C-alpha positions as CSV (number, residue, x, y, z in Angstrom):
1,M,3.5,22.4,-27.7
2,S,1.0,19.6,-27.7
3,T,1.0,16.3,-29.7
4,P,-2.1,14.9,-31.5
5,L,-2.1,12.0,-29.0
6,A,-2.1,14.5,-26.0
7,D,-4.8,16.6,-27.6
8,K,-7.2,13.6,-28.0
9,L,-6.4,12.4,-24.5
10,L,-7.1,15.8,-23.0
11,T,-10.4,16.2,-24.9
12,W,-11.5,12.8,-23.6
13,Y,-10.4,13.7,-20.0
14,A,-12.4,16.9,-20.1
15,A,-15.6,14.9,-20.7
16,R,-14.8,11.9,-18.5
17,R,-12.8,13.5,-15.7
18,R,-13.5,11.8,-12.3
19,S,-14.3,14.2,-9.5
20,L,-12.0,13.5,-6.6
21,P,-11.4,15.8,-3.6
22,W,-7.7,16.3,-4.2
23,R,-8.4,17.2,-7.8
24,E,-11.0,19.8,-7.0
25,R,-8.7,21.4,-4.5
26,P,-5.2,20.1,-5.3
27,E,-3.5,21.1,-2.0
28,P,0.0,19.6,-1.9
29,Y,-0.5,17.6,1.3
30,A,-3.9,16.2,0.1
31,V,-2.3,15.2,-3.2
32,W,0.7,13.6,-1.5
33,V,-1.5,11.5,0.8
34,A,-3.7,10.4,-2.1
35,E,-0.8,9.4,-4.3
36,I,0.8,7.4,-1.6
37,M,-2.5,5.6,-0.7
38,A,-3.2,4.9,-4.4
39,Q,0.0,2.9,-4.8
40,Q,-1.0,-0.8,-5.0
41,T,-4.6,0.1,-4.0
42,R,-7.7,0.6,-6.1
43,L,-9.2,4.0,-5.9
44,E,-12.6,2.7,-4.7
45,T,-10.8,1.1,-1.7
46,M,-8.5,4.0,-0.8
47,L,-11.0,6.9,-1.0
48,P,-12.7,6.3,2.3
49,Y,-9.3,5.8,3.9
50,W,-8.2,9.1,2.5
51,E,-11.2,10.9,3.8
52,R,-10.8,9.5,7.3
53,W,-7.1,10.2,7.2
54,M,-7.6,13.8,6.3
55,R,-10.1,14.2,9.1
56,R,-7.7,12.7,11.6
57,F,-4.4,14.2,10.3
58,P,-5.6,17.4,8.4
59,D,-2.2,18.8,7.8
60,I,1.5,18.0,7.9
61,A,2.1,19.4,11.3
62,T,-0.7,17.2,12.8
63,L,0.7,14.1,11.1
64,A,4.3,14.8,12.2
65,A,3.2,15.2,15.8
66,A,1.1,11.9,15.9
67,R,2.2,8.7,17.5
68,Q,3.3,6.0,15.0
69,Q,0.7,3.6,16.6
70,D,-2.1,6.1,15.7
71,V,-0.7,6.5,12.2
72,L,-0.6,2.7,11.6
73,N,-4.1,2.3,13.1
74,A,-5.5,4.8,10.6
75,W,-3.8,2.9,7.8
76,E,-4.8,-0.5,8.9
77,G,-6.5,-2.5,6.1
78,L,-4.7,-0.7,3.2
79,G,-1.7,-3.0,3.5
80,Y,1.9,-2.2,2.4
81,Y,2.4,-0.5,5.8
82,R,5.8,1.0,4.9
83,R,3.8,3.6,3.0
84,A,2.3,4.8,6.3
85,R,5.6,4.8,8.2
86,N,7.2,6.7,5.3
87,L,4.4,9.3,5.3
88,H,4.9,9.8,9.0
89,A,8.7,10.0,8.8
90,A,8.5,12.4,5.8
91,A,6.0,14.7,7.6
92,R,8.6,15.0,10.4
93,H,11.3,15.8,7.8
94,V,9.1,18.5,6.2
95,V,8.5,20.1,9.6
96,A,12.1,20.0,10.5
97,D,13.7,20.8,7.2
98,F,11.1,22.7,5.0
99,N,9.3,24.8,7.5
100,G,6.3,22.5,7.4
101,Q,5.7,23.0,3.6
102,L,6.2,20.4,0.9
103,P,9.0,21.6,-1.4
104,R,8.1,22.4,-5.0
105,D,11.4,21.1,-6.3
106,V,11.3,17.5,-7.6
107,D,14.8,16.6,-6.2
108,A,13.8,18.0,-2.8
109,L,10.6,16.0,-2.9
110,R,12.5,12.8,-3.7
111,S,14.7,13.3,-0.7
112,L,11.7,12.6,1.5
113,P,11.1,9.0,2.7
114,G,8.7,7.1,0.5
115,I,8.7,9.6,-2.4
116,G,10.1,8.2,-5.6
117,P,10.1,9.5,-9.2
118,Y,6.4,8.8,-9.7
119,T,5.1,10.4,-6.5
120,A,7.5,13.4,-6.9
121,G,6.2,13.9,-10.4
122,A,2.6,13.6,-9.3
123,I,2.9,16.2,-6.5
124,A,4.9,18.5,-8.7
125,S,2.5,18.4,-11.6
126,V,-0.9,18.2,-9.8
127,A,-0.2,20.3,-6.8
128,F,2.3,22.8,-8.2
129,G,1.5,22.8,-11.9
130,L,5.0,21.9,-13.0
131,D,5.7,20.2,-16.3
132,E,6.8,16.9,-14.8
133,P,5.8,13.4,-16.2
134,I,4.7,10.4,-14.2
135,V,4.8,6.7,-14.8
136,D,2.8,4.2,-12.9
137,G,1.3,0.8,-13.7
138,N,-1.8,2.2,-15.5
139,I,0.4,4.6,-17.5
140,I,2.8,1.8,-18.4
141,R,-0.1,-0.2,-19.8
142,V,-1.3,2.7,-22.0
143,L,2.1,3.6,-23.3
144,A,3.1,-0.1,-23.9
145,R,0.1,-0.6,-26.1
146,V,0.1,2.8,-27.9
147,F,3.8,2.6,-28.8
148,N,4.0,-1.3,-28.9
149,V,6.8,-1.4,-26.3
150,E,8.4,-4.8,-26.4
151,D,10.8,-4.4,-23.5
152,V,10.0,-6.5,-20.4
153,V,8.4,-4.4,-17.6
154,G,10.8,-3.9,-14.7
155,T,14.0,-3.9,-16.8
156,G,16.1,-0.8,-17.0
157,A,15.5,-0.5,-20.7
158,A,11.7,-0.6,-20.2
159,T,11.8,1.9,-17.4
160,R,13.8,4.4,-19.4
161,R,11.6,3.9,-22.4
162,F,8.3,4.6,-20.5
163,W,9.7,7.7,-18.8
164,D,11.0,9.0,-22.2
165,L,7.6,8.4,-23.8
166,A,5.8,10.1,-21.0
167,R,8.0,13.2,-21.2
168,Q,7.9,13.3,-25.0
169,Q,4.1,13.5,-25.0
170,L,3.7,15.9,-22.1
171,P,1.9,19.1,-23.3
172,A,3.5,22.2,-21.8
173,G,1.4,23.8,-19.1
174,R,-1.1,20.9,-19.0
175,A,0.9,18.3,-17.1
176,A,-1.6,17.9,-14.3
177,D,-4.5,17.1,-16.6
178,Y,-2.4,15.0,-18.9
179,N,-0.9,12.9,-16.2
180,Q,-4.3,12.3,-14.6
181,A,-5.9,11.6,-17.9
182,L,-3.3,8.8,-18.6
183,M,-4.0,7.3,-15.2
184,D,-7.8,7.5,-15.7
185,L,-7.5,5.9,-19.1
186,G,-5.4,3.0,-17.8
187,A,-7.8,2.5,-14.9
188,S,-10.9,2.4,-17.1
189,L,-10.8,1.7,-20.8
190,C,-7.2,0.5,-21.1
191,A,-7.8,-2.3,-18.5
192,P,-5.3,-5.2,-18.0
193,R,-7.8,-7.6,-19.6
194,N,-10.4,-7.0,-22.3
195,P,-9.6,-3.4,-22.9
196,D,-12.4,-1.3,-24.4
197,C,-10.5,-0.3,-27.5
198,G,-13.7,0.8,-29.4
199,A,-14.3,3.6,-26.8
200,C,-10.6,4.6,-26.4
201,P,-9.7,8.0,-27.6
202,L,-6.2,6.8,-28.6
203,S,-7.2,3.7,-30.6
204,A,-6.3,5.5,-33.9
205,H,-2.8,6.0,-32.5
206,C,-2.4,2.6,-30.8
207,E,0.1,0.3,-32.5
208,A,-0.8,-2.7,-30.4
209,Y,-4.5,-2.2,-31.3
210,D,-3.6,-1.9,-35.0
211,L,-1.7,-5.2,-34.8
212,G,-4.3,-6.9,-32.7
213,I,-1.9,-7.6,-29.8
214,Q,-3.2,-5.3,-27.1
215,D,-3.6,-8.3,-24.8
216,Q,0.1,-9.0,-25.2
217,R,1.2,-5.6,-24.0
218,P,2.8,-4.7,-21.7
219,V,5.3,-7.6,-21.8
220,R,5.9,-9.1,-18.3
221,A,8.3,-11.7,-17.0
222,P,6.7,-15.0,-16.1
223,K,5.5,-15.2,-12.5
224,S,7.0,-17.8,-10.2
225,E,4.9,-19.8,-7.8
226,L,4.7,-18.1,-4.4
227,P,6.3,-20.0,-1.5
228,V,4.1,-20.9,1.5
229,R,5.1,-20.1,5.1
230,H,3.3,-21.9,8.0
231,Y,2.8,-20.3,11.4
232,A,1.1,-21.1,14.7
233,A,-0.2,-18.4,17.0
234,A,-1.4,-18.5,20.6
235,V,-4.4,-16.6,21.7
236,L,-3.3,-16.3,25.3
237,R,-6.0,-15.1,27.7
238,S,-6.1,-14.0,31.2
239,G,-9.6,-13.0,32.3
240,D,-10.9,-10.5,29.7
241,A,-7.5,-9.7,28.3
242,V,-5.1,-11.2,25.7
243,L,-1.4,-10.9,25.2
244,L,-0.1,-8.9,22.3
245,L,3.5,-8.4,21.2
246,Q,4.7,-5.5,19.1
247,R,6.7,-6.4,15.9
248,P,10.2,-4.9,15.3
249,H,10.3,-1.4,13.9
250,S,11.8,-2.7,10.6
251,G,10.7,-5.4,8.2
252,L,7.3,-6.8,7.4
253,L,4.4,-5.1,9.3
254,A,6.9,-3.1,11.3
255,G,5.6,-1.6,14.5
256,M,2.3,-3.5,14.3
257,W,0.9,-5.7,17.1
258,E,0.4,-9.4,16.9
259,F,-0.5,-12.5,18.9
260,P,2.5,-14.6,20.0
261,N,3.4,-16.9,17.1
262,V,6.1,-19.1,15.7
263,Q,7.0,-20.3,12.2
264,V,6.7,-24.0,11.8
265,A,8.1,-26.5,9.2
266,G,5.8,-27.7,6.5
267,N,2.1,-28.3,7.1
268,R,2.5,-29.6,10.7
269,A,0.1,-28.3,13.3
270,G,2.9,-26.5,15.1
271,K,1.6,-27.0,18.7
272,A,4.8,-28.3,20.1
273,G,6.9,-25.5,18.5
274,L,4.4,-22.9,19.8
275,R,4.6,-24.4,23.3
276,R,8.4,-24.2,23.2
277,S,8.3,-20.6,22.0
278,L,5.9,-19.6,24.8
279,A,8.1,-21.4,27.4
280,A,11.1,-19.5,26.1
281,L,9.2,-16.3,26.8
282,G,8.7,-17.5,30.4
283,L,5.0,-18.0,29.9
284,D,3.3,-20.8,31.8
285,T,0.4,-21.7,29.6
286,R,-2.0,-24.5,28.6
287,L,-2.7,-24.8,24.9
288,G,-6.0,-26.0,23.5
289,S,-6.9,-27.5,20.1
290,I,-6.7,-25.7,16.8
291,D,-9.2,-22.9,16.8
292,L,-8.8,-21.0,13.5
293,R,-7.2,-21.7,10.2
294,L,-6.3,-18.5,8.3
295,E,-4.5,-17.6,5.0
296,H,-3.2,-14.4,3.5
297,T,-1.1,-13.7,0.4
298,Y,1.5,-11.1,0.4
299,S,3.4,-9.9,-2.7
300,H,6.2,-12.5,-2.4
301,F,4.8,-15.3,-0.3
302,Q,1.7,-16.8,1.2
303,V,1.0,-17.3,5.0
304,R,-1.0,-20.2,6.4
305,L,-1.8,-19.7,10.1
306,R,-3.3,-21.9,12.8
307,T,-4.4,-20.4,16.1
308,Y,-4.5,-22.2,19.4
309,P,-6.5,-20.9,22.5
310,A,-4.2,-20.7,25.5
311,Q,-4.8,-19.9,29.1
312,S,-2.3,-18.4,31.6
313,N,-2.1,-20.3,34.8
314,G,-3.9,-17.9,37.1
315,H,-2.0,-14.7,36.5
316,R,-0.7,-12.4,33.8
317,D,2.9,-13.3,33.2
318,T,5.4,-10.8,31.9
319,P,7.1,-12.2,28.8
320,K,10.9,-12.5,28.9
321,T,11.4,-10.4,25.7
322,E,12.7,-6.9,24.9
323,R,9.8,-6.5,22.5
324,P,7.0,-4.2,23.7
325,H,4.1,-6.2,24.9
326,A,0.7,-5.6,26.5
327,W,-2.2,-7.5,28.1
328,V,-5.1,-5.9,26.2
329,P,-8.7,-6.1,27.1
330,I,-10.5,-7.8,24.2
331,I,-12.9,-4.8,23.9
332,D,-9.9,-2.6,23.3
333,L,-8.2,-4.6,20.5
334,G,-9.3,-2.1,17.9
335,E,-6.9,0.5,19.3
336,Y,-3.9,-1.6,18.4
337,P,-2.8,-1.7,14.7
338,M,-2.5,-5.2,13.3
339,G,-1.9,-7.1,10.1
340,K,-4.8,-8.7,8.4
341,L,-4.5,-12.2,10.0
342,D,-4.1,-10.8,13.5
343,R,-7.1,-8.6,12.9
344,Q,-9.1,-11.6,11.9
345,I,-8.2,-13.3,15.2
346,A,-9.1,-10.1,17.1
347,D,-12.4,-9.8,15.3
348,S,-13.2,-13.4,16.1
349,L,-12.6,-12.8,19.8
350,Q,-14.7,-9.7,19.8
351,S,-17.6,-11.5,18.1
352,Q,-17.7,-14.2,20.8
């Protein structure tokens, strides 16, 4: 049974449906990769990544057999790298536990690393045609406005409310189109700011539009100011190579490669702290003056980084650390997955 709201949404979607490769051929692996990449990332940004990924890792078995460094390298630039590590780990689970095929059962899908309620519902509905709802940021915005939801996004009450509404409106047998229509509407007409209510197929059903408060929905908790963390990094050269260290395999940017660095207090240059850090690694170096000043904002904090050129004293020292490390020719830096700031340093070296 379908509701008037779902009928209007599906009619709109039939005329406005975006042509995407995983929609034209909704193969489970392709849908899975697309849904993971689309989290926290605009469609226009992730589409070329998806296309390159599918060429490099065309199926679950290929992904499961890949080195983590190759997986992270293919993901570099999309951010939120835990998504890539979870994809890789989940592919190995699928090969080991599900004979290389994504399970059709929602609970089984949710047992895989990185697959939560939204991704499980998306795979189940789009790839397998099951009547499962989904709720993401775009859908929350649509439902919050249409049904004038006053609960603060992120609270338990709001989460339950949005999932209940999504399931209540779900037309039997049309979950794939309905879910994707909601996402498309939220990504286009029902935008976070200045929604195009005049062109929206649901405006006649939208309580927030009727009250003139669509810009006040969804209700979000006030944002706090992001803390700033200061770092100093050494670009330690020996001939045509530079020293890289691999980050731990858990936490921020896990498994990625970086230039030796140290967190410093306040807005101080950090040269002395960096020199001590390098000495603790057993590296005999000479530091130059500040070379680059870089900034990057993560979801919960901002990083400000200063880089210092450094020269090893005539030979390539082996750092006193259990962390994997490598003296990498500058021309080969692209083969090592890095976070955005370290990639900017690498690009600067390669452009010299």
